[in-house]
Steps between C-alpha positions, in 0.01 A plus 500: 500500500689646203260346254203628702636853481538472125137387467388788715688738273272399214217669686710810538516545124125480467434141395167423661496121486229291662606228743523151358219382728243732343565385142287242327634146516610383154315205348837342416857533617653802327852498357715811453846504346752780556761527222806699602806607305781309666497289816876540546426862597413527874249774415281250314546235768350760735223568247418128492471497880259795489285335235491172693390680818214678322379182329507312831289771661229445238526120482624506140759261357817686407791420270797723418701441183784671319688439173830313511647787303360845559333550160151612410463208258542257788248695708252469213571124484415473870179695438407260218561202730281654769226571245510133399468404867200735529617693803249751631727806484852608408695765692814602312800726544591529131858523379390718208189719514437469125644155435260332743187629321456192282494281811237722659288484185513120505384503862224744401384260227485222760309731737773478765542832686848652508630733772823698448743527790811718537522584129221640282363316197439721197230300322244225524227497764627494859286532812744741662854581607660503845850629563709770657515848354824450309529864394485609865748227597746612232457862602566407864828337396594798285407753769715318753810527284430860397510587870795274578706646214390857571374524142838428341677180394552219250246218501423185304158337472435126481162460333254213522383275217446692177130497412373453854272782618656480846848569357372796300310642798792466744724678250241773445488561875878518531514758222223705660737543793841540336419691181447820698870498589730565202808429713391139545652325200359166382812329366306195378151353526481136397295190568612221731163324460421493875770230527772474764771348282429748222497782755851398601619466140352834393647675804844349432487646149389840629780507757749430220355772278465777758771590752261699720153372585335647807184290500335207324119516493362150445136440415482200732693354792616194309700716258618714793641192675685404182631855462617493861710190432660666197585813699649297785715292263624817329578662837311810392277730703159532333172556679244243388121525518230248422126440518312222686638503857597133479637351825848453350504860383389630838786304656737659248363845592570417864859405413549815293543301176186641337394860557122475466208285386142608431224297663295320232373175650465196274296330773248783510463505122447124478255510788294786358480368144400152617249629754331724246480205260351274770237761575415527132458124465287476814279805451524599133599853606784635287790661687606857422678532166816607686588433865816674616665373818752597760713795603813565288720564802874531440661281766856594596716458808329807646154341521574127464422400858176698501399335172577149629298560816200616294485189280 
């Protein structure tokens, strides 16, 4: 039922997709590969599930791969392997929007279509992009804390991977919200690479450096969960916010361990990007250049139950 509601939400954002039954039957079995950033991150596990569901709907073979170490070079190596195997299309959530360009160009030379998911690609020829509106998501997180702090307080920001368009856009959105309030002081803004362990390590350092931190704004839930552990071990009181609305984070919101998380579904992004790619392979119709998904709702204790019931 939850997955059905997520699929229905695609229609709500204006993606007019034909049913699988009305599409032409392919002359051969099609193969799509989804390349994510890091399968140790629950967000990308959810993205894989969304991609698999979309591919199944269209009768397309689906594989999801990720690098052993979260580096763009390893993503490119996976792309090269898939080009050698002559897959029909590549859907990728790139670690670095610029660094991945050479991999896209190699796929272009092999006439293998590439669809960007979650993070924009800044070069090469892609058939489209599907992802959440990261600027709006960052702004939703920033707006929440502006209100919670009454426009005054000390905050730290845990950024995503340097070079990723998603990290830049989330940060842009946060600043759109907080920069209007001179009494909100950004003590530090530093990358934790969307990683839980690094989120904990970075937060430990920030807690040592700054005796008073009112809030930590994390550009994904994985870093927020790491930051939470650091705060708990230090026996400090710091409000923590994240982005993704992962199940573990929602449970932490319920327990009062994390203040807020912004809904940005990995499942929905994986589903949309894969579905649009399937449609392209089956009909030849290119998807929109940019497909933005979802509602950047800030989920806190105040609206948690309502949010859970709506999923």
